[in-house]
N, C-alpha and C positions, 0 to 999 in steps of 0.2 A: 504493500500500500504506500502511495506517495506521501511525503511529508506534508505538502500542500498542493493545491491546484492553482497555479498562477492565473491571474485574471486576464492579463494582456502584457505585451511588451511595452516598456516605458521609454527607453532611450539606449543609445550606444554611447560609450565614453572613449574618447581618443585623446592623444596628446600631440600638440603641434608647436613648433618653435615660433610661428608668426600668426597671431590671432587675426590680424588684419587680412592676411592672405587667405586664411581659412574662412573668415566671414565672407569675403568676396566670392570665393568658390561656392559656398553654401547658399548665398543669396542668388547667385546665377543658377544654381541647381534648383532653386524654387522654395527655399525656406525663408523665414522672417526672424529677425533678432527678437528674442524674448527678454534677454538680459545680457549685459556684458560687464564683467569685473576686470580688474587689472590682470588677473591670472586665469580667467576662464570665460568661455563664450557659451551661451545657451541659445539654441535655435529651435523654433517651433514650426508647425504646419498650420493648416487652416482649421483643423479640428481643435477642440478646447484644451488639449493637453498643454501644460505650461511649457514644456520643452521636450523634444524628441531626439536631440543631438547635443552632446556636451563635449567641448574641446578644452582641455587644460593646457596651459602654456608649459612647454618643455620639449625635450628631445622627442622626435616622432615615435609614437608607440600606440598600439591598441591596448586599451586598459580593460574593457569588458562590456557586458550587457547589463541592463536593468529590466526588471519585470515587476508589474503591480501585484501586490497581495490583495485578496478579496477583503480582508479585515485586519484589524490590529491583533486579533486572536491568531491569525495566520502568521503574523510577524513573531508572536510569542513562540509558536510552534517551530518556525524555521530557525529561531535563535537557539534551539536545542541541538542543531546539527553540528557535527564535529568541525571545530575551527571557526564557528560562527562568531561574529563580532559582538553579539548582543544587540539590543534595540538602541539605535542612536537617533538623535535629532539631526536632521539634515541641515547643515549650515550652508545653504545655497539658495539662490532665488527659487521661489515656489515652496520652500519649507518642506514639511512632512517628516516622516520617520522612515528608517531603513534598517535592514540587517545586511551586513556584508559577508559573503561567502567566497570561497575559492574553489573553482571547478578543477578537474584533474590536470589541465594544462597550465595552471597557475594564474589564469585570468580571474578578475574580480567579477562576481555576479551580485548585483544589488537587488534586494527585494524591498520594494518601497510601498508606502501607503500614506494617504493624506496630503499629497502634493496639491497645491492650489491649481485651479483651472483658470483659463482666460476666455474672454468672449470669442466665439467662433468668428473667423474671418470670412465674411460673406463673399461668394463668387457669383458672377452672372450666370444664370442657367444656360446650358448649351441648347442650341436649336435641335429640333428633332432630325433624325436621319431617314432619308428615303431608302427603301430597300425593295428587293424583289417581291416580298410579301406585302409591303405597305409603301407603294411607290409615290403616294401623295401625302406622306406624313408632313412634309415641309412645302406643300404646294404653294407657289406664289412667293416664297421667301428665298432670298439669296444666302448661301452659306458664307459667312465671313468670320474667320477666326482671328483673335488678337495676336499680335506679335509679342514675343517675350518669353520668359522662362516658364517651365512647368510650374504648376501650383501643387506643391507637396501637401498632402492631406494628413498623413500619419505615418508612423514607423510600422513596418510590417514584419520583418524577420532579420535574423543574423545568421551568418554561415561561418563555421570554423573548419579549417583543414588541420588534421592532426594524425600522428601515428598512434595515438591512444584512442582509437575510434570506439571500441566497445565500452571502454571505461567511461568515456565522455558521454556517450548516448545513455548509458545506464544511469549515470549521475543526474542528468537533466530529467530523465523520466521519473526516477525515484525521489528527487528533491522537489521538482516543480510540477510533477504530474503530467508531463507531456505524454502524448500517445502517438504511436506510429501511424502515419498516413501511408507512406511507402518506404520499404527497405529495398535497397538495390544491391544485387550481387554480380560478381564476375566469375564465370566458369561454374564451379560448384555452388549450389544454393546456400551452402554454409559460409561461403566466402563473401561476407557483406563488405561493401566498399562505400556505401552511402546510406544515409537515413534522414528522411523527411518527417518531421514531428510537428504536431499541432497541439494547441491548447485543448484541455478537456473541460468544456463548459456544458457537459451534458447534452440536452436537446438544442441548446443555442448553437447557431452556426458561426464558424470561425474560419479564418484563412486556412488553406490547405497545409501550410506550414508556418510556424513561428521560429523554428530552429532546424537548420540543415547541417549535418556533419558529414565530412568526406575524408576518407583515408588518404593520407599524404605523408611523405617523408619529412616535410617541414610542418611546423606548428604556427598557426596565425590566423588572422581574419582573412577570409576570402572576400566577403562583401557584407555590406549592411544595406537594407532595402527599405524603400519608401513608396507608399501608394500615392498616385497623383489622380487628378480629376477624372480623366477618361483616356481612351486610346489616342485621340487627337492630341491630348496633352503630352503623352509620351513622345510622339513624333515632333511636336512643336518644341519641346525641351531639347530634343536631339539637335535640331537646327540651330537653336539659340546658343547652346554650348559650343557647337562646332564652329560658329562664326568667330569665336575669340582666337582660335588657333593655338590655345594655351594648354588645354587639358587632354590627357590621353583617353581616347575612346577605347573601351575594352571589349565590348560585344553588343550587338543589336543593330537594328531592330529585329524582333522575332517574337514568336509565341511558344512558350514552354509546353512540353507535354505534361509533366507532373506539376500541377498547380495551375497550368493553362494561362498564366499571366502573359500579357504583351509587355516586353521588357526592353530596357536599354541601360547599359552600364558605362560609367565614367569613373576615372581615378582622380582623386584630389591631388593637390600639389606635391604630396608626399607618397603617392601611390596607393592609398587606401581606396578600395573600390566601393562606389555608391550606386545603387540601382534605382531607376524609376520603373514602376510597373502599374498596370491597370488590369482590371477584369480577372481577378483570381477565382479559382474554384472555392466554394465555401461549403464546409462539411460540418457534421456534428458527430456525436459518439456513435450513432447508428451506421455511419459509413464504414466503420471497421478499418482494417489495415490490410496492406497488400505487399507482395514480394514480386519484384520484377528484375529481369536481367538488364545489365547496363546498356546493352545495345538497343533495347527498347525504351528504357527509361530516360536516359540522359541525352535526349534529342529535342529538337524544336519541331513543332507542328508546321511552322513555316519560318523562314530565315535560316541563316547559316548555323552550323554547329559551333560549339564553344572553341575558341582558339586556345592554343597551348598557354599563351600568356595569361589568360583568364583562369584556366584550370589550375595552373601552378602558382597563382598569386596567394601568398600567405604572409600577410603583414604582421610581424611580431609585436 
């Protein structure tokens, strides 16, 4: 039985030597500043979460992920885990309380509760789309999309590459209550090389995965992922970032098989990969778990397959 069942993902935490440069990238990526301190940057999406991305000032490093607890009682439960920090008051913008844990690769996992929320950032509704089934949905209207960055809505998932694959997956499932959406094998079915895991919210529907773990000789962050307004928003953000000629494009556009998201991946100035996506599969506990071979699972429904530079990205 899991120690707790996490409510949602809260944020990722990185370290960067230049907060101005990081804020510029994240703003162009489609986030908005929630708060800025001399030693840290807090960025938000259009949803009410106070922040979905934290950057501390310092040498480039991936620090860890944070997840929401359902209640303060859950904080008390998780505080009993081996090596847990105990319940702390969060001395950062948004406040709240947390328990800090260390997962098997040495990264920090924060379990948080009671962080303040902010007003939703309202977006202009999109026009309807004409389709083969509904060819007059937008009859008489011209489609005109605004120029500019994607509009990041919320954080979706985090991905780790690690040689400690089984230990890592087991830890997240037993500590945070994640359940398998799809496990991926190579060759023999017992040779698992990847695991897509979702939140266990019972009958409530959640993203196909909140955590993906992949076997790799190196340990580190493969990417951190954010939902945007819609599929047009993914493509518009691609064009917007491309025009600067500054950032490394990692992969996309395409549509995943597992999760089904339309995706686009970009690296920040220190090589940490950030994903835009829209239109994820949404599952609940009744959808169960599946086992697939890598040649079927790790492909795109359309778009090119993942390049080696993406597969092998593991930012420590």
